[in-house]
C-alpha positions as CSV (number, residue, x, y, z in Angstrom):
1,X,-11.5,27.0,2.6
2,X,-10.0,30.5,3.1
3,X,-8.5,32.3,6.3
4,X,-6.8,35.5,6.9
5,X,-3.1,35.1,8.1
6,X,-1.2,37.7,9.7
7,X,2.6,38.0,9.3
8,X,4.6,38.7,12.5
9,X,7.5,41.3,12.5
10,X,9.9,38.5,11.2
11,X,7.6,37.8,8.3
12,X,6.5,34.5,9.7
13,X,3.0,33.3,9.2
14,X,1.0,30.4,10.9
15,X,-1.3,28.1,8.8
16,X,-4.6,27.7,10.6
17,X,-5.1,24.3,12.2
18,X,-8.1,23.6,9.8
19,X,-6.1,24.1,6.9
20,X,-3.1,22.1,8.1
21,X,-5.7,19.2,9.0
22,X,-7.3,19.4,5.6
23,X,-3.9,19.1,3.6
24,X,-2.5,16.8,6.2
25,X,0.5,18.9,7.0
26,X,2.5,17.9,10.1
27,X,5.3,19.8,12.0
28,X,8.4,19.8,9.8
29,X,6.5,19.6,6.5
30,X,8.5,21.4,3.9
31,X,6.5,23.8,1.6
32,X,7.8,25.6,-1.5
33,X,6.8,29.1,-1.8
34,X,6.2,30.7,-5.2
35,X,5.0,33.9,-6.6
36,X,2.4,33.2,-9.3
37,X,1.3,36.6,-10.8
38,X,0.3,38.5,-7.7
39,X,-0.4,35.5,-5.6
40,X,1.8,33.4,-3.2
41,X,1.4,29.7,-3.9
42,X,2.6,27.1,-1.4
43,X,3.1,23.6,-2.3
44,X,4.2,20.6,-0.3
45,X,7.5,19.2,-1.3
46,X,7.7,15.4,-1.4
47,X,9.1,13.8,1.5
48,X,12.7,12.5,1.3
49,X,12.8,8.8,1.0
50,X,16.2,7.0,1.3
51,X,16.7,3.4,0.4
52,X,19.5,1.7,2.0
53,X,20.9,-1.8,1.2
54,X,21.6,-3.8,4.3
55,X,24.4,-6.6,4.4
56,X,21.8,-9.3,3.4
57,X,21.1,-7.4,0.1
58,X,17.5,-6.4,1.0
59,X,16.4,-2.8,0.5
60,X,15.1,-0.9,3.5
61,X,13.2,2.5,3.4
62,X,14.5,4.9,5.9
63,X,13.7,8.6,6.5
64,X,10.1,8.5,5.5
65,X,7.9,10.8,7.8
66,X,4.6,9.3,8.6
67,X,5.1,6.1,7.1
68,X,3.3,3.2,9.2
69,X,5.3,0.1,8.6
70,X,2.9,-2.0,10.7
71,X,-0.1,-0.9,8.7
72,X,2.0,-1.7,5.5
73,X,2.9,-5.1,6.6
74,X,-0.8,-5.8,7.7
75,X,-2.2,-4.6,4.2
76,X,0.5,-6.8,2.3
77,X,-0.4,-9.8,4.4
78,X,-4.1,-9.3,3.9
79,X,-3.6,-9.0,0.0
80,X,-1.4,-12.2,0.2
81,X,-4.1,-14.2,2.1
82,X,-6.8,-13.1,-0.1
83,X,-4.9,-14.1,-3.3
84,X,-4.1,-17.5,-1.6
85,X,-7.8,-18.0,-0.8
86,X,-9.1,-17.1,-4.4
87,X,-9.5,-19.9,-6.8
88,X,-6.7,-20.6,-9.3
89,X,-7.3,-19.6,-12.8
């Protein structure tokens, strides 16, 4: 996919919605800009993930944009139930 992007007076650019959707970029995404030869290369930086230890000693993930905890719990539960239902070896 390609698109023509126009810089404003301040040097800002807007990535077209179709590109943002294809790359799953959301507001607040951090991109690293690097000049490679005579081209500009944008690479998404990994989201910051922080792990805190609560007073009960369990690790808790905080600060992860876009993480769906309910879906993760559901998937984990489904995997567990599938293992329980399978015949033991």
